[in-house]
N, C-alpha and C positions, 0 to 999 in steps of 0.2 A: 355659740359653743366655745367653751374654754379650750385653748390650744393644748394638745398633748405634748409630752416631753420630746417625742420624736420630731414633731414639727418645730419646736423651739430649738432642738439640736440642729435641724436642717437649716434653720434661719441663720445659724452661725456662719454659713457659707458667704454671707455678705462681707465678712472680714477677710476673705481670701481673695487674692488677686495675683495676676501674673506679672512678674518683674519684666520691665522693658529690656531690650537688648543692651548688652554692656557697651556697645559702640555709641548708642544714643546717650547713655549716662556719661560716658567719657567726654563726648563733645560738649555736653552741658557743663561739666566740671572745668574744662579748659576755657570756655567762654565766660564762665562765672569769674574765674581768676583774672582774666583780661579786663572784664568790665570794672572790677574792683581796682585793678592797677590804673585804669584810665581815670576813674573818679578820684582816687587818692593823688594822682599826679597833679591834677588840677587844684585840689585842695591844698596840697603841701607847697606848691609854688609860691603861695602868698605868705608863708611863714618866714620868720627871721632866718638869716643865713648862718648864724652862729649861736653857740650856747647849748645848754641842756634844759629840756623840759622834763621835770621830774616831780614826784610827790614824795612827801616825807617818808624816809625809811631809815632803819638803823645803819650804822656804818658798814657792817659786813654785807648788807644787801643794798647799798646805796645806788648801785647801777643795775640791779636785777630787774626793776620794773620802771626804768627810765628810758627815754628815747632821745636821740639827737634831734635838735630843733629843725634841722634841714633834711632829715632823713625821709626817704620815700617808702611808706609802708607798702609791701608787695603782696597783693592777693594771690598771685601765682605761687610765691614761695610759702606763704602762710597757709593756704588752703588747697590749691590744686595739686602741688607736689605731694603733700601728705596723703591726699585722697587717692592719687594714682598709685602710691606705694601700697596703700591698704587694698586697693582693687587687685593689685598684682600678687600680694603676699597672703591674703586671707584664705583663698581657696587651697593653695598648696599646704599651708600650715594645718588647716582643718583636715584635709585628706590624709595628712601624715598621722593623725590620731585615729584613722580608720573611719571617719565620718565623711559626709558628702556636702558639697557647697557648689552651686553653679556660678559661673562668671557673671551671669546677669544679676543674681542676688548680691554677689560681692560688690558689683558696681553700684547697684541701687542703694545699698547700705552706705557705701562711701559717699555717694551724692547726698543722701539724706542727712548724714552727719555733717557734711560740709555746709549745707544750708543752715542747720542749727548753729554751727560754728560761726558763720558769717553774721547771723542775726544777733547772737550773744556778743560777739566782738564789736560790731558796729553800734550796739546799744550804748556803748561807752560814750559815743558822740553826743548823746542826750545830756550827759553830765559834764564831761571834760575830755578833750582830746588826749590829755595826759594819762587817762585811765585805760587806753587801748591795751597796753601790756597786761594789766590786771585782768581785764575782761577776756583777753585772748587766752590767758592761763586758765581762767574759769571755763571757757569754751572747750579747751582740751580735756579738762577733767570730765566735763559733761559728755563729750564724745566718747571717752573711754568707758564711762558707765553705761551709756546707751548701747554702744557696740557689745559690751559684755552681756547686757540684758537680751539683746536681739539674737546674738550668736548662741547663747544658752537655750533660747527658745527654738531656734530653727536648725541648729546643727548638733550640739552636744550639751545635754543638761548638766554635765559635770563642770561646775564653775572653774576649778583650778586649770582644767585643760583649755579653757577658752580665754584665759587671761592674756596669753601671748598674741593670739589672733586679734583680740580686742585692742591690744596696745599698738598695733601697727600704725594706725592713722595718727593717733595722738602722740605716739612716740616720735614719729618723724616730725610732727608739729612742734614738739619740744626742741628738737634740733633746729627747726626753722626759727623758733623764738630766741634761741641762743644766738643765732646768726643776726637776726633783726635787732635784738635789744642788747642782750648781755649774756655771757656764759652762766652767770649766777641765776638767770631766769629759770633754769632747770629746777632749782631747789623749790621755789614756790609752786611751780607747775606740778612737781611730783607730790607735794603735800596735797594739792587739790585732787590729784589722781586717787590718792588714798581715800579722801573724803567722799568723792563721788562713787568710787568703786565699792566702798562699804555700804553706801546708801542704796545702790542698785542691788547689791548682794542681799541686803535685808529685804528689799522689795521682792526679789525672786523667792526668798524663803516664805514671805507672807502670802504670795500668790499660790505657792505649792501646798500650803497647809490644808486647805479645804479638801482637795482630792486625796491627799495623803491620809487624812483623818477618816474620810468617808469610805474610801475604796482601797486604801493601802497601796496606792499607785502614785507615782510622781507625775504631776501634770505636765511639766515641761518635757519629761522623757516621752510622754505620750505624744506631745506635739512633734517632737523629734521624729518619732516613728511615722507619724502622719506625713510629715514633709518628705521623709525617705520613701514612703509609698508613692507620693505624688511625683517624686523625682526619678526613681529607678524601679518602682514596682515592688519595693521591699514589703514583706509580710510581717514585719516586726510588731505591728499593731496587734496581731493575733495573740501575742504573749500577754498583752494587757487585758484583752478580752477574756482570756482563759483565767486570769487572776480573779476577775469579778464574776465569772460564770457559775452556773449551777446545772446539775443534771436534771433532765426531764424524761418522761416516758410518754410517747404520743403514738396514736394509731395512724396508719397510712393505708387508705383504701385504694385498691387497684382493680382494674378490669383487664383480663388477659384474653385477647382474641386470637383464635387459631384458625388458619385457613389451610386448605389441602395443598395448594401449589404455590401460594404467595407468602411473603414475609409475615411472621406473626406481629401482633401489635400489642403494646401495653399502654393503657391510659391510667396514670397514677396521680394521686392527690396527696402529697405530703403536707402534713399540718406543721410545717416549719417555714420560716421566713427567709427568702433568698437575699439576705443583706449581710452587712450594712452598706458596703460600697465596693465597687470594682470587683476584684477577685479576692478581696479580704473576707474571711469567714465563709459564709455560704452564699456570697454574692453571685456565684456562677452555678448555683445548685442545680438548676434545670439541665444545663449542658453536661455537668459531670454525671448526673444520673443517666441521662440519655446515652452518653458514651460508654456506660458500664454494661450495656446490654446489646446483643446483636439484633434483637427485635426493634422495630421502629417504636420508640418510646416518647409519649407525650406527657410532659410533667406540668400539670395544671397547678394553679395557686389555691392552696387550702385555706383554712382559717388559722391565721397566725399573724401576730404583729411583730414589731422590732424586738420585743422581749424574747422572741424565739429565733433570733439570729444565731446561727452557728458561730462559735468562737473561732473555728478554724476549718479550712477546707477538708482537713483530714477526718473531721466528724462525719462527712458525707458517706464515707465507707460503711459506717454503721447503718445508715439508711439503706444503701444498696444491698448489704448483707442480709438485712431483715427481709427485704423484698425478694431476694433470691430464695431465701428459706421458705417464704410463704408459698411461692409458686411450685414448690416441690410436691405438694399434696393438694391438687385441685381437681374438682369434678366439673367437666365442661357440659354446658347446656346449649340447646340449639334455638332458643327463642328470645325474641326482643319485642317490646311493645312499640307502638307509635309514640312519638314525643309530643309533649304538650306544654302549656305554660299557664301559670297561675300568678295573678297580680294582687298584691295587698299593699295599699298605701303607695309608697314610692318603690317598693321592691317587686321584682319579677323573678319567678323561679321556674326555669325550664326543667322538666323531668323526663326521664326515659328509663324503663325497666329493662335490665339485661339479665336473663335467667331469673333467679330469685332475688336479685339485688337491684338497687336503684342508684341512678346518677342524678344529682341536682346541680344545676348551674344557676347561680344567683347574680343579680345585678340591680343597680338603681338608676342606670342611665335612662334619661339624660340628666338625672341628678348625680352629684358627685359620688363616686364609688371608691372606698378606701378599705384598708385592712379590716378584717373581722377578727375580733378576739377569739382565741381558741375555745373559750367557754361557750360562745354562741354555737360554734360548729359541734362541740361535744354534746350540747343539749339537743341539737337537731338530730344528731346520730343516735342518741339515747332514745329519743321519741320514735325514731324510725325503726328501731330494733324490735318494736312490737310486731312489725310486718315483714321486715327485711333483715337478713343476717348481716348484710354489708350495705352501708349507706355512705356514698361519696358526696361530700359537700364542697362545691367549687365556688370560690369567690372570683367572678369573672374579671374583676379589677380592670374595668374598661371605660371609665369616665373620670378624667381629672380636670378639675377647674383651677385648683391651686393646692398647695401643700395642706393636707387636712389631717385631723386627728383620727385615730382608729375608732372603730365602733365597739363599744363595750356592752356587756350584758346589762339588762334591765332598762336600757334607754328605749325611746320610742322606735328608733330605727332598728335596733336589735329585735324588738318585739315584732316588727314588720317582717324581718328576715325569718324569724322563727315561725310566725303564723303562716307566711307564704309557703315555706318549706313543708310544714305539717299538712297544709291543705293539698299541696302537690303530691305528697306521699299517700294521703288518703284517696286521692283521685287515681293515683297510679297503681295502687295495690290490687285493684279489681280489673285492671286492663288485661285483655287477652294478649298472649305473646304469639309471635309468628316466626316462621323461618326468616332469617335476615341475611343481608350481605353487608360487608364492610369494605371500605377502600381507604387508603391512606396516601398522603402526598407530603413531601418535605422539600421545600425550596429555600435555598440560601439566598440572601439578598445582597446587592452591591452597595450596602450602606454600613456606616461605622457605628460603633457604640456611642460615640459623641452625638450621632444623629438620632439616637433613641432606639436602635435595633441591636439586640443581642446576637450571639454567635449562631443560634439555631435558626434564625430567620422565621419562616412561616411553616406551620404544620397543619394539616387538615385531616380530620377523621370524619368520613362520610358513612352514615348508617342508613341503610334502606330496609324498612320493615313495613309490611302491609301497604306497599306502593307509596310510601312516604319517605322522602329523602331528607335527612337531618344532617346539616354540616356543622361540625364543631371546629371552629377556626381558632388556632392557638398561635399567637405572635409572641416571640421572645422579646420582651421589653417590660418596662415598668409603667404600666397603666397606658391609657389611650386618651388623647386630647378630646375634650368634650365635643360631641357631634360627629366625630369620625366613625364611631361604631354604626351610627344610623346610616351614614353614607355607604359604608361597606355592606351592611345588610340589605339595603335597597337593591344593590347590584347582585349580590349572592343569591337572593331569593328569586332571581330569574333562572337560576340553575338548580336550586333546591327548594323543597317545600317549607323547610324550617331551618333556622340557623342561629348560632350565637358566636360572638367574637370574644375571645379571652386573651389575657396576657399572662405570662409566667410570673410577672413581678420581679424578674431578674434585675438585681441592682448592679450588675456588671456595667450597665449604661450610666451609672451614677458614680462619679469620682469626687465631686465636690458638693453638688446640690442634689436634693431628692426629686427635683422637677425636671424630667426629661422624657415626657410621654411620647408614645408613638403618634406621629402626625403633627408634632410641634415643629420639628426642624425639617421634616420631609413632608410636603403636602400629600394629602391622601390620594389625590388624583395621580400622583407620581408612582406610588407603590401599589395602588389598587389593581393594576393589571397582574401583578405577581399573585395577589390573593385569588383573583379569578382563575389564573393559570393553575394554582394549587387545587382549587375546587374541581376544575375540569380533570386534572390528573387523578384526583381521588376517585372521581366518577369512573374513569377508565380502569381504575384498579379494583373496582368492586368485585367481590367474590363471596360465595356462601361461607358462613363462618359459624363457629361455636364460641361460647364465652364462659369464662369462669371469673368469679370475683373472690377477692381475698383481702383480709385486713392484717397488715404487718404491724407488729409491735416494735416500734423503734425505741430501744432501751439505752439508757445511760448516754443520751445525747446531751452534750454540754453546750448550753446556749447562754445568752446574756443574762437571762433570769428575769423573774417577775418584777416589773417596775424599775428595773435597773436603768433603762433608758431615761425614764422620768427623773430618777434620782440624779443620774449623771448630768442631764440637761439642766436641772434645777441648780446643781452645784456650779456648773460652768457659767450659767447665766448670772448667778449670784456673784461669782468671782468677777465677771465682766463689769458688774455694777460698781464694784469697789475698786477695780484696778485704776480707773481714772483719778478718783480723789486720793487714793493711796500714793499713786505716782506723783501727783501734784504736791502732796504733803512732803514726800521724800525729797523732791527736787527743791522745794522751798527751804527745807532743812539744810540740804547740801549747799545751796547758795548762801544761806545765812552763815553756815560754818565757814564758808570761803571768806566772807567779810570779817568774821571773827578771827580767822587765822591771819588775815591781813592786819587787823587792828592789833593783834597780839604781838606782832613783830615790829610795830611802830615804836 
């Protein structure tokens, strides 16, 4: 199966890494300078004790790129001191402009530039030792251009504002070159700064062009916002999502359970996607909806892909407002059917009728289960309206093997979902309804988002009808590791007659990669007791109930938009394909211009 855009976008996480502590980078910088000092001391002791080693230059630069024959080239002065200066100055200078930069990133950038500087400078030894000043000047120009490129990408996309922070390391390096070689060394070094600076500035422009042309957004500004989100939780990315977003109108089917003495319950199925990451957009959609009602509210995952990611958390208020409006005019009924299950191909559909409406919970486990496109859910609901006024279609989202593409209409898997759901509704429509009881439990867990668990923990809705207990287990997380559902069901079915395990698909557990399912970082044996506790608590909470179903019309919801994720992923991946050759071409041009500049002044 061809990979979808959301999968390709998720795979970009391989380019993201955590910078090591600044102390480690500093130690490496110091050791690197000392090693070069030691190596150079040994090499230079064998040189003549007088005279000047130089290569031809015009009179006004005769000493700019020449070195005393008995002079000891210092790695500490040439590399370590400029790097330490950059480490210390970059963060304050960037924060002065209102942006952020961590000490760890500042140190890592200084270390990386130092390594490149050492490689370029010592490459002169392959030709002639007399070329050290020339290659050192080239290395400083390269360091300036590289730092400009990186800082524009991770701190502030506005090139003019990053020139000074980018200049810290190479600027001190120029002073070091003036001390080691000659005061006029600065002239040639500054010329090379202009050459490399312009080269990297052109590269930045070329990289930004595709996103600017396709989405009217600046790619590096988007990366800045992402880094800010990772660093301090900024929601600046939402501004970009809103720029590319579009309005949609989607139904949201809910069941409202009313009990005489105990807390009311809402089981709602929004056809929106809780993404894209963290608390950006609708990433914490289930929790926000849950906290908007005094009733115990279970927010299951409907039929929606990343195209239906909310552009901002503020859009969730439109969902809750529509839901509140719907519950104002409800007619409660006192009957529910037994639950059952229909299997077609790889798809299983659990059904249960509440009053005059039906709940369908679908899964492919132990086959992989991924997002269902809204068109599939819409088709199933339209088919079901022949018999039921309200049809809730839940994607249990409970089996992850790897990052997978969503399921689209007209595929074999989509047909299995549709056929299984249709067969389930045909079976369910003639089932008798009985007085029923419901119980609910909500248990928070001692696990973090990084471990795969969202803020809501575990919720259980237990329905008892005609002496059959059906447990609907909802875990706040993004999918479940393959095989975990089956282990949970094996134990839960000792307490209930039927059950299904679902996840909210909350992307609050995903800050970098889309793969963080329940059971991956915390073994199922460790959190299974909490599931069993929740089922027992729900059984103790059982009380006769009435139910009403309603369909909210969520209007003017601004989401990413149809195929936007695919378009964005395709554009970004295309950019990545050309970044390497473009960068290489620009560097070769800059190096060539460096030698042209040298030849010109001969």
